[in-house]
C-alpha positions in Angstrom: 120.5 90.3 139.2 121.4 88.8 136.0 121.7 92.3 134.1 124.6 93.4 136.9 126.4 90.4 136.4 126.5 90.5 132.3 127.0 94.4 133.0 130.2 93.6 135.4 131.5 90.8 132.5 131.2 93.3 129.8 132.8 96.1 131.2 135.6 93.9 133.2 138.9 94.5 131.5 141.3 94.4 134.8 142.4 91.8 137.0 141.3 88.5 136.3 140.2 86.6 133.4 138.9 89.5 131.3 136.9 89.0 128.3 138.2 87.3 125.2 139.3 90.3 123.4 139.3 88.2 119.7 136.0 86.2 120.4 134.4 89.9 121.5 135.5 91.5 118.6 134.8 89.2 115.6 131.1 89.1 117.1 131.0 93.1 117.1 132.3 93.0 113.7 130.4 90.6 112.4 127.4 92.2 113.1 128.4 95.5 112.0 129.0 94.4 108.0 126.4 92.3 108.2 123.8 95.3 109.4 125.8 98.1 107.3 124.6 95.9 104.1 121.3 95.2 105.1 120.8 99.1 104.9 122.6 99.4 101.5 121.7 96.6 99.8 117.7 97.3 100.4 118.5 101.9 100.3 119.9 100.4 96.5 116.8 97.8 96.0 114.7 100.5 96.6 115.8 103.9 95.1 116.6 101.6 92.2 112.9 100.5 92.0 111.9 103.8 92.6 113.8 105.7 90.0 113.1 103.2 87.3 109.2 103.5 88.2 109.4 107.1 88.0 110.3 106.9 84.3 108.7 104.8 83.8 105.2 106.1 84.8 106.8 109.7 83.5 106.3 108.8 80.2 103.5 106.4 80.2 101.4 107.8 83.8 99.8 105.3 86.2 96.8 104.1 83.7 96.1 104.4 80.1 92.9 104.3 78.5 93.7 103.3 74.6 91.4 101.4 71.4 91.3 97.6 72.3 92.6 96.9 69.4 95.5 98.8 70.3 98.4 96.7 70.1 101.9 97.8 71.3 102.5 99.5 68.8 102.5 103.4 68.2 100.4 103.3 64.6 97.5 102.8 66.9 93.3 103.1 66.2 92.3 106.0 67.7 89.1 106.7 71.1 87.3 110.0 70.8 87.8 111.7 74.2 84.2 113.5 75.1 82.6 115.4 78.0 80.7 112.5 79.3 84.6 110.3 79.5 86.0 112.8 81.3 82.8 113.5 83.9 82.9 109.6 84.7 87.3 110.0 85.0 87.0 113.5 87.8 84.2 111.3 89.3 87.1 109.5 91.1 89.4 112.1 94.1 92.4 109.0 93.4 92.6 110.8 89.9 95.0 113.5 90.3 95.5 114.1 86.1 93.9 113.4 83.0 96.1 114.4 79.7 95.3 113.4 76.1 98.0 111.8 73.9 98.3 111.2 70.7 101.4 109.5 68.9 102.6 108.7 65.5 106.2 107.1 64.6 108.4 108.6 61.7 111.8 109.4 61.0 114.1 112.3 61.8 116.7 113.0 58.6 119.2 115.5 58.8 122.1 115.9 55.7 124.3 113.0 57.0 122.0 110.7 59.7 118.6 109.5 60.6 117.2 108.3 63.6 113.5 106.4 63.7 111.3 108.3 66.7 107.6 108.0 67.9 106.0 111.7 67.8 104.3 111.9 71.1 101.3 114.8 70.6 100.5 116.2 73.8 97.5 119.2 74.2 97.5 122.3 76.7 96.7 120.5 79.8 100.2 118.5 79.5 101.8 118.4 82.8 105.2 119.0 81.9 107.0 118.4 85.6 108.9 115.4 85.1 109.8 116.4 81.6 111.1 119.8 83.2 113.0 117.6 85.6 115.5 115.7 82.8 115.4 119.1 80.9 118.7 119.9 80.1 118.6 123.0 77.8 116.1 124.9 76.3 112.3 124.9 77.5 108.7 122.8 77.3 106.5 125.0 75.3 102.8 125.7 75.6 101.9 123.3 73.5 97.9 123.4 71.5 95.5 121.2 70.7 93.4 123.7 67.5 97.0 125.0 65.9 101.0 123.7 65.0 103.3 125.4 67.2 106.1 123.2 64.8 108.2 122.7 67.9 109.6 120.0 69.4 111.3 118.6 72.2 113.9 115.8 72.3 116.8 113.9 74.0 120.0 114.5 74.7 120.7 110.8 73.0 119.3 111.6 69.8 120.5 115.2 69.6 123.8 113.7 69.8 123.6 111.3 67.0 122.2 113.7 64.5 124.1 116.3 65.7 121.9 118.6 66.8 121.2 121.6 68.7 118.5 124.2 70.5 116.9 126.4 67.5 117.9 123.7 64.7 115.4 122.8 62.3 114.4 119.0 60.9 113.0 117.3 58.7 110.6 114.6 59.8 109.0 112.1 57.2 106.1 109.9 58.1 104.6 107.2 55.7 101.0 106.7 54.6 100.0 106.2 51.1 102.2 109.0 50.7 105.4 110.3 52.4 104.5 113.4 54.8 106.5 115.7 55.7 107.1 118.4 58.9 109.5 120.7 59.2 109.9 121.3 63.3 112.4 123.4 65.7 113.7 122.1 68.7 113.0 124.1 71.3 114.5 122.0 73.9 116.3 119.1 75.1 115.7 116.0 78.0 117.7 113.5 79.0 116.5 110.4 81.3 119.0 108.0 81.0 116.2 105.7 79.8 117.6 104.3 77.0 114.0 102.9 75.7 112.4 106.5 75.8 115.3 108.5 75.0 116.4 106.3 71.9 112.4 107.3 70.3 110.4 110.1 71.6 109.9 113.6 70.2 107.0 116.0 72.4 105.2 118.4 70.4 101.4 119.6 70.1 98.7 116.9 69.6 96.9 118.8 66.5 100.2 118.1 64.7 100.1 114.6 65.7 96.2 113.8 64.9 96.7 115.8 61.2 99.1 113.4 60.3 97.2 110.5 61.7 93.9 112.0 59.4 92.0 111.8 62.5 89.3 114.8 63.9 89.6 117.4 66.5 88.1 115.1 69.4 89.7 111.9 68.5 93.4 111.3 70.3 95.5 107.4 70.2 94.6 107.5 74.1 94.2 109.0 77.8 96.8 109.2 80.5 95.7 109.2 83.9 97.8 110.1 87.0 96.6 108.4 90.6 97.3 110.0 93.9 98.6 106.7 95.3 100.5 104.6 93.9 99.8 101.3 96.1 96.0 101.6 94.9 97.2 101.4 91.1 95.5 97.8 90.9 92.1 99.1 92.4 92.2 102.5 90.7 92.6 99.8 87.3 89.9 97.8 88.1 87.9 100.0 89.5 87.7 102.1 85.4 87.9 98.8 84.0 84.1 98.2 85.6 83.4 101.5 84.1 84.9 101.7 80.9 86.8 98.7 79.3 84.8 97.3 76.4 82.8 100.7 75.9 82.3 102.3 72.6 82.6 106.0 71.5 80.4 107.9 69.1 82.4 106.3 66.2 81.9 102.3 67.7 85.7 102.2 69.1 86.2 100.8 72.3 87.5 101.7 75.3 90.8 99.8 76.5 91.9 100.6 80.7 95.7 99.1 81.3 97.7 100.4 83.8 101.7 100.9 83.3 102.4 97.8 84.9 100.8 95.9 82.0 102.0 98.1 79.5 105.6 97.5 80.4 105.4 94.0 81.9 109.2 93.5 81.5 110.1 95.8 83.7 108.0 95.5 86.1 109.3 91.7 85.8 112.3 92.7 86.2 111.9 95.1 89.4 110.2 92.4 91.2 112.3 89.9 90.9 114.8 92.5 93.4 112.6 91.6 95.8 113.6 88.1 95.7 117.3 89.3 95.7 117.2 91.4 99.1 115.5 88.8 101.0 118.5 86.8 99.9 120.7 89.4 101.3 118.9 89.8 104.5 118.8 85.9 105.4 122.2 85.9 104.7 123.9 88.6 106.1 122.0 88.3 109.5 122.8 84.5 109.2 126.3 85.7 109.0 126.2 88.0 112.0 123.9 85.4 114.0 127.0 82.6 113.1 129.8 85.1 114.8 128.1 85.8 117.5 127.3 81.9 118.2 130.6 81.7 118.1 131.1 84.0 119.9 129.0 83.7 122.9 130.5 79.5 122.9 134.4 81.1 122.9 133.3 83.2 125.6 131.2 80.7 128.0 134.2 78.2 127.4 136.4 80.7 128.9 133.9 81.6 132.1 133.4 77.9 132.8 134.7 78.3 136.7 132.4 81.2 137.5 129.6 79.1 135.9 130.1 76.4 138.1 130.5 78.9 141.1 127.1 80.4 140.9 125.6 76.9 140.3 127.4 75.9 143.6 126.0 79.7 145.0 122.5 78.4 144.1 122.1 80.3 140.6 119.6 77.9 138.4 120.6 77.1 134.5 117.8 79.8 133.3 119.6 82.2 135.7 122.9 81.7 134.1 122.0 81.8 130.7 120.2 84.8 131.1 123.8 86.2 132.1 125.4 85.6 129.0 122.2 86.4 127.0 121.9 89.9 128.2 126.0 90.2 127.8 125.4 89.1 123.7 123.0 92.1 123.8 125.4 94.4 124.3 127.7 92.6 122.2 125.1 92.9 119.5 124.2 96.5 120.2 128.1 98.0 120.0 127.7 95.6 116.7 124.4 97.5 115.5 126.0 100.8 116.3 129.3 100.6 114.1 127.1 98.8 111.3 124.5 101.7 111.1 127.3 103.8 111.3 128.7 102.6 108.2 125.9 101.4 106.6 124.0 105.2 106.8 127.5 106.8 106.4 128.6 104.8 103.0 123.8 105.8 102.2 124.8 109.8 102.2 127.6 109.6 100.8 126.1 108.2 98.0 123.3 110.2 98.0 125.0 113.4 97.6 128.1 112.8 96.0 127.0 110.2 93.9 130.4 108.2 94.0 129.1 105.2 92.0 128.2 105.0 88.4 126.3 102.5 86.3 125.6 102.1 82.9 122.1 104.0 81.6 122.1 102.1 78.5 121.3 99.0 80.8 120.5 100.0 84.2 118.1 102.9 83.2 120.1 105.5 86.0 123.8 106.8 85.4 124.8 106.5 89.2 123.8 103.9 92.0 120.2 105.3 93.9 119.5 104.6 97.3 116.5 105.9 99.0 115.4 104.4 102.0 113.5 106.0 105.5 113.9 106.1 109.0 111.1 103.2 109.7 112.5 100.5 107.3 116.0 101.2 109.4 114.7 100.5 112.2 112.9 97.6 111.0 116.4 95.5 109.7 117.2 97.1 113.5 115.1 95.2 115.2 114.8 91.9 113.6 118.7 92.1 113.7 118.5 92.1 117.3 115.6 89.9 117.1 116.9 86.8 114.7 120.2 87.0 117.0 119.3 86.7 120.3 116.9 83.9 119.0 119.5 81.9 117.7 121.9 82.7 120.3 118.8 80.6 122.8 120.3 77.2 121.6 124.4 77.9 122.3 123.3 79.1 125.3 121.8 75.6 126.5 125.3 74.5 126.9 125.6 76.0 130.1 123.3 73.6 131.1 126.2 70.8 131.1 128.1 72.4 133.3 129.0 70.5 136.8 129.7 72.7 139.1 131.9 70.1 140.9 133.9 70.0 138.1 134.1 73.8 136.4 135.7 75.3 139.4 138.8 73.3 139.0 138.4 74.5 134.8 141.5 76.0 133.8 
């Protein structure tokens, strides 16, 4: 019965007192705008976090094993990679890939400019999928651990600063007791828009870097480990620390396990702040939507005072009449949510496929506003908005109990 009367009130547009149009319109617009903003805010934060995490992980993988004495410097002490170490790692099915790397800081110099760089050497087991995704020109060479290829992949940022192009031969300088020089050929150009990395890293073979470091063939800066489930990062880090941490290689150097969050705490602390921001936005938007519904409901109750008095005179209970108006509010909320979903998802897909909104990559690591969302998050936002809005209306609906039938039936 309550549902039937609520439907009649909602659809009553002819004769008698119709529902206050401005109140209904304001309530629906409040719900629609609030829901659209929540969908877009969540999509942008998730997309931004995913994009930045993916780039940081692309350069450093999920977990690294390096020398215990290593500091945040690319001039590192080596560790020995032995069969026993790789055997320990591949015992874990969660580990998807392991690759060696070595680093050496140096300088690229041309006739009229120079640039400090980090030469990162990789071996034949190197997974190039991340760099292939951001490759602009050229190719990723097949890097060797037994011979110098004398080929490098540089960023577009470095290429523009030094006016370099594919197949150019560049002089690189490395400083030890004496200056060492290597002449390398540019075979590929990438651009990730992550300034911290694009300004520094160039890729080459691990053989060249180890020779520059005067290391033995089994020594490297470290191992990069990719796991198949990022949500288990802390768990796998703890497991590997228990198995490997502080153990010594055959040269007496100690292994040290760190994950990408520990290597780049400033970036991940920054990303974690976004979670607080998104909760703040959600609370504000739900509050705005809820309060517009409260004001709309109060206006509608006042407008229908004589109807409420008549229902009470016919024997309807306060609880039953409150249910009528709560059902009516749900219809309004539902219509507003449909409009909000249409606006929010429409803008989401426009940004996703047309990339209209741009960002400064130097500051934000991306050149366009990234968006990412899934059906479960959309459902959660919708269900949460509906439940919270209805709960917020329980208090105002209590006004119905204060209406006296004897006086309300004379209400005009």
